[in-house]
N, C-alpha and C positions, 0 to 999 in steps of 0.2 A: 552145112555151113562151116566156113572157116573165118574166125574173127581174129584179126591181128591188131595189136596195139603197140604204139611206139611212144616213148617219152624220155626226154632228157631229165634225169633226176637231180642234177646239180649237186652231186655228192650223195651217194647212196646211204652212207652212214647217217648223215643228217636227215635225209628224207625218211629213213626208217623210223626215226624218232618223232617225225611230224605227221605220219599217217600213211606212208607207203605200204607198211606191212598190212594194215587194215584194208587198204585199197586192193592189194594183190589177193587177199583172201576173198574179197567180194567180186572181183572181176570175172566176167564170163569169157574173157579172151582165151583163145587156144594157144596163141603165141604172144609173148610180150618182149619187145626189144627195148633195151635201156642204153642210154648214152651218158657220158660224163659221170661214170660211176666213182672214179677217183678213190679207189681203195684196192689194197691187196686182198687176196682171198682170206688170209688169216685175220684180217681186220673186220671182216663182216660177221655179224651174228648168224648163228645157224639158221634161224627162221628167214634170213635173207639170202644166205649163201646156198642153201639147199632146202627150200621150203617143201613141205609134204605135198605130193601130187604134181610136182614139176620136175622136169629134167632141165638142168641149168648148164650154160656155157658162159664162162667168164674170161674176158681177154683184157687184163689190166695193162696199163702202160709201163714200159721199163722205167720211165721217169715217174718217181713216186708222187702221188697226189695229183696227177694229171690225167685227163681223158679217161679211157676205160669204157668198154662196151660189154654188154651181157645179153643173152637170150634165155628166156624161160619158155619151155614148151610142154604141153600136156603129154605129148608122145615122144618117145625116145628118138633122137635124130639118127638118120641113116648114115650121115656123114657130117663132119665138123671141119671147118676151115677158119683159121685165124690169120688175119692179114690177107693181102691179095697179090703177094709176090709169087714167083714161080710159074708164071703163065706167059713169059716172054714180053712183059710190059716194062719198058725202060723206066727206072726210078721207083718201081713199086716196092722193091725190097726195103727201101728206106722206112717204110711205114708198117713193116710186119710186127714190130714190137712197140708200136706207138699207141696201142689201145684204141684204134679208130675204126676197125672193121672186123666183123666176124660173120660167118654164114653157116647155116645148117640146111641139110636136105631132109625134108619130110615127104611123105607120099605125094608125088606129083608136083611138088613146089619147093623151090629154094627160097629161104627167108634170110635176109641179111640185116644186121644192125650197123649203121654207119654214123660216125661222129666226124664230120668234115671240119678241118681246122677253122677257127673263127676269124683269124686275121685281124690286122690293124694297119691301116694305110701308112706306108713309109717305114715299116719295121720288118724284122726277120719273120715275124708271125705271118705277115702277108706273103712273104716269099715262100714260106712253108705251105701256105694255103694254095698258092699257084702251082707249086710242084705237085702237090697232092692231086689237084684237079687235072693237071696234065697227064698224070699216070692213071687216074681213075676212069676217065672217059673211055680209053681203049679197053680197060679191063671190063667195063660195063658191056661194051659191044661183044667181047669174047664170052663173057658170062651168059649173055642172052643166046649166043650161037651154040654154046656147049649145052645149055639147058634144052634148047629146041631139038638138038640132035638126040637128046635123051628123053624126049617127050615130056619135058618139065616146063613149068612156068617159073617166074622169078618176081619177088617183090623186095626192093631195097628200102628199108625203113630207117628213119633217123633224123638227126639234126643236120641238115645240109648247110646251115648257116648262110643261106642266100635267099632273099625274097625276090621272086622271079618277076613279078609285075607290080604296077602301082597299087593294084587291089590287094597286094599281099603285105602291105604295111600302112599304118595309119598316117604317119608323117613322112610320106615319100619325098616331098619336095625338099625337106630339110636334110635328107639322107642320101642325096644323089652322089655325094663324094665320100660316103662312109662305106667301110668294108661291110659286105652283106648286101649292098645294093649298088655296087659299082657296075658301070655298063659292061665291062669285060666279064664280070662274074655272072651277070644276068644272061649274057650271050652264051656263056659256057653251059648254063642250065638249059637254054634253048637247044643247044646241040645234044644234050642228054635226051631231050624230048623228040627232036627231029632226026638227027643223025643216028643215034643209038636206038631210037624208036621206043622209048619207055613212055608210060602214061602217068601223069600226075593225077592219082586216083581221086583225091579229095576235090581238086579243082574240076575234074570231069563230072563229078556228081553235084558240085555247087558252082556252076559256071559264071553266074552273074551276081555274085555277092562280094562285099568287102570282107577279106579274110576267108574263112574263119581263122582268127589269129591263134597262135599256139605258144607265144612267148611274150611276156610283159616284163619290163625292167622292174626291179624292186625299188628303184628311185622314184620319188614323187608319187603321183597318183595314177601311174600308167595303167595298172590293173583296173582300178575303179572307173577310169575313163575309157577303158577298152582301147587304149593307145598301144596296140601291139604289133607284132610281126608274125607272118606265117612263114616259118623257116623249117618246120618239121613236116616231112613229106613221106608218103608211101608211093614210090615209083615202081610201077609194075609193068610186066610185059603185056602187050595188048590183049592176049587171050585171057589172062587173069583179070586185068582191069575191066574187061567186058562183062565179067561175072560179079563185079562189085555192086552191091545193092543198097548199101548204107554206109555213110561216113560221117563222123562227128568228132568234135573236140570236147573233151571232158573238162570244161572250165569249172573251177571251184565256185561254189555259191558266194563265198566272201573271201576277202584278202586273207583273213586269219586262218582259213581252212586250206590254204595252199601248202603243199609239201615240196614244191619246186617252183622256180620261176617259169617253167614250161608246164603245159597241160598235156595229158595223154591224147594222142590222135588215134582213133580206132576206125577200122574198116571191116565190114562184113562181106565176105565173098561166098558166092554159091560154089559148091564143090563141082 
């Protein structure tokens, strides 16, 4: 079995003080993908930067205190890539030092950690999100083709910052004009699934449920009321997705036990 877990830690230094270190020590995952690390390597304590039993890849953003992705794997990666430039995709190089993408090759599978920009309607942040999406879709197509030629599968894990369908957020009616649920963003995610032919693994295993949500605002009683969004995905090539046997969100038992505003999303794949 191969167990892959993805979680936006909402600042790794803060998460480490709230329970992430204990969670990592207890997890049975083979690969852990982190997003929104928001720290330089020197700022991370040793038990987080290079915990015993894990091989780590950290891709901090050039802009201090922003973004940042990491991967922890039980086995040493065969290849490491930071960013997704250099593959003939226009606009991709803009994001090579933005701390938004890293991938590793393990035996038979490429695992990536993605932190897609969150956006905000009418601002430069939304423009950045749109530029990222425009560059990332052709990259995903190329990644899948290169992996297939090499006999490999792919899974891109992370915070995609888009709820795809109405079942993916509690208050969808009130968010139809909000970044993260805009028609054009949802249409782009449909293209990831249809044109690039990736599979939303959690949804494929839970086709007829609301959620399961993976992010809840710290404002109000969103977590207690389960008023959340499903924006953290594992998007896999069909061959790997077909071997997924279990998927779940590790929702904290209580609000006080949360160490991030996101919850880990885990999938077990048969080898």
